[in-house]
N, C-alpha and C positions, 0 to 999 in steps of 0.2 A: 742903794747907791753903789755904783761900781767903784772898785778901788783903782786909783791911778798911780802912775810912776812919774815922779817929778822930772820935768825937762824944761829947758829954757825956751823951747819953741813949742807952743801948744798944739801945732799940727803934727808933732812927733810924739805926743803924749800917748802912752800905751794904757789902755783901760781894760780891766779884766772883770767879766761878769761874775758875781758871787755864785757859788754852786747851785743854790736854789733857783736863781734867775736863769742860769745857763740851762738847767734841767727843763724849765718851763719853755724856753725858746726852742730847745731841741725837740720837745714834744710837739710844738707847733710845726716845726720843720718835718718831723716824721709823719704827722697827719697829712701834710701837703704831698708827701711822697706816696702815701697810700691812695690818696685821691687821684694822683697822676696815673697810678697803675690801673685804677678802675676805669678812668676815662681815656687811657692810652694817649695822653697828651705829650707834647714836645717838651724837651728839657735841654737847657744849655748851661754850661759851666765855664767860668772864666777865672783863672787865677795864676799866681806865680809859684815860687818854690814852696812845696808843701813839706817842710821840715825834713829835708834830705841831707842835712849837714852842709848845704851849700849856702854861703853867705848871700844875703839879699842886698838891695841897694840903699833903702831908706830907713832902716831901723836905727833908732837913736843911740847915743852913747850909753844911755841907761836901759837899753832893751833887756827884756827877760829871755830873749832867745839864746840858746846855748852856743849859737854861731857868733854871737857878739854883734857890734855895730855894723851897719851896712857899708858897702864899698864907697858910696858917695859920701856917707857921713864921715868916714875916716879921711876921705880926701878933703872935706871941708874943715876938718880939725887937723891942721898941719902938724905932723909929728906924732899924732895919736896912733896907738897900736892896740890890737886886741889883747885882752887879758890872757895870760898863759893857761887859764882854766877853760878857755873856749875851745871848741872842737869844730874844725872845718875840713872839708875834702874838696878836691878838684872835680870838675864836671865829669871827667873820665873815670873817676874812682867812686862816684856816688852810686847808690843803689836805691830802688824805689822804696818809698816810705809807706807807713800805714795808710795815709791818705791816698796814695797812688793805688794801692791794692783794694781799698774800699771802693774807689771809683771803678776799677776793673770789675768787681763783683756786681756793682749796681748796673753796669752795662750788660753783664750776663743775665741779670734779672729783668732786663728791658726797662729799668727805671732811669737809665741815663741814655740820652740819645746823641749827645754831641759835646765835645770839650773844645774850648778855645784857650790855648796856652800862650803865654808870653815867654816861656822858657825855651832855651836852646839845648838843654841837657840830654834830650832823648829819653828821659826816664818814663814817659808815658808809653812809648813803644816798648821799652825794655820791660815794663811791668806786665805786658801782655795785652794792652788795649789795642784793638784792631785799628789800623791806620785810617780807614774811612771815617772813624768816629772822632778824629782830632784835626784841628787846624793849628799849626804851629806858626804864629804870626811873624816871629822873627827868625824862622828857619830852624835847622837842627844841625848842630856842630859835629855830630857823630854819624850822620847819615850820608851814604853814597848811593847814587842811583845810576844804573847802567844806561848809557845813552842809546843803546841799541834795543834792549828788551824792556827797559824801565823797571827792572827788578831792583828792589831796595835792599841795601845791606847796612845793618846797624853795627858800627865798629866800636872798639874799645879805645879808640884814639881819635884825636881831632881831625876832621876832614874838611873843615870850612876853608874855602879858597877866596872868599870875598875880601877885598882890600879896603872897602869903604863901609861906613856905619850902616848905610841903608842899601847895600849892594847884595840883596837877597830876595828870593821870591816869597810871597805870602799867599795864603789860601783864603778866598772869600768866606766870610762867616755871617754876614748880615741876613742872609736868607733864613738861617736858623733862628736868629734873633727876632725876625719878623713873625715867626710862627710859634715861638716858645711861649709856654704858659708859665714857666718858672725859670729863673736864672739865678744860680747860686754862685756868688763870688767868694773865693777863698784866698786870703793872704795877698791882697792887692790894694794899693793905695788909690787906684783908679785915677791917677794923675797923668797917665800917658795914653795918648790916642795912638792907634786905632782901637786898642783893647777897651778903653773906657767908653767908647761910643756904643759898644755892643750891649752891655747891661743898661746903659742909658736909654737905648732904643726900647728895650724890654719894659723898663719902668715907665716910660712915657706912653707906651701903648696901654698901660693899665694892668699889665701882667705882673706876676709876683717877682719882685727883685729882692733877694735875700743876700745880705753881705756879712761875711765872717772875716773880721780883721781887727787887730789890736788897736790900730790907729784910726782916727776919724777919717772918713773918705769924703770925697767931693759929692758923692751921690747918696750920702746917708739919709737926707731928707726925702729922697725919691724911693728909698727902699721900704718895703713892707715890714722887714725885720732886720735889725742889726745885731749880730751875735759877736760879742767881744771875748774871743777865746782863741787859743792856738788851733790851727786847722786839724791837727791830729786828734785833739780833744773833741772837736766838733764832729769829725767823721766817726770816731769810735763811739761817741754818744749816740749819734744818729743810727749807726748800724745796730747798736744794742737795742734801741727802741723799735727798730724794724725787725729785730730777731734774725738778722742776717750775719752769719760769721764772716770775718775778714780773712781771706786766704793769705798764707805766707808767700812771700816771693821766692821763686825757685830759679836758680841759674841754669840756663840751657845753653849748650855749646853745639855748634854745627861743625863737624869735622869731615873734611873731604880727603879721601885717600885714593891715590892713583897708583895702580900696580903696573909695572913694566916688565915684560918678559925679556 
């Protein structure tokens, strides 16, 4: 029986799989990855903030996350504040997490074919993931694109110019969902469309939908496997079972020097 954290709203209750149950689930997940490698099948992932010290939106007041309650949760509890022991950073100060780097390595190993992200933090690109492998559904607040040559520049400052909530471009992702054999969801409540429609399509097609989230999701019954753990724990466990080391993130700077005579 998984251990739960008390909360007044059952939809916000966080459940953590005991170590032995988590290990069994990670073994199933790892076996699926090995089969994908043999069959050269398609793979899609959808998720939100993977433990990068950026607060999420829906985590409850009793969350175990070190970032504390979600932004919307604090809004709904007027006057509530995060504990002094919590640690958070802004989007421009965050760096790629263990999960980001694990995904980068899986892409290098041809075990990951596409990522659908709800984040605007630019951490997937900063982690080294090739841009053709990612669809950022809500845009990227740190990315600038030259209108003449279409060259992309990832900045250390906010570049978003949209003034409305939905005033941004998105990239189609449903084609990947239609051919994916496996969809792994990490740290998403799956309560917001368009993102939630993508794993739903995979599950309804009869392909493997695997969800890793502390809270109950709306697609839990459609999933072949529900893993109740932090996404960094999931990815570290998976990579260990695959015997694939997770690379460390390295900061690279591009410096342009102009010399005048």
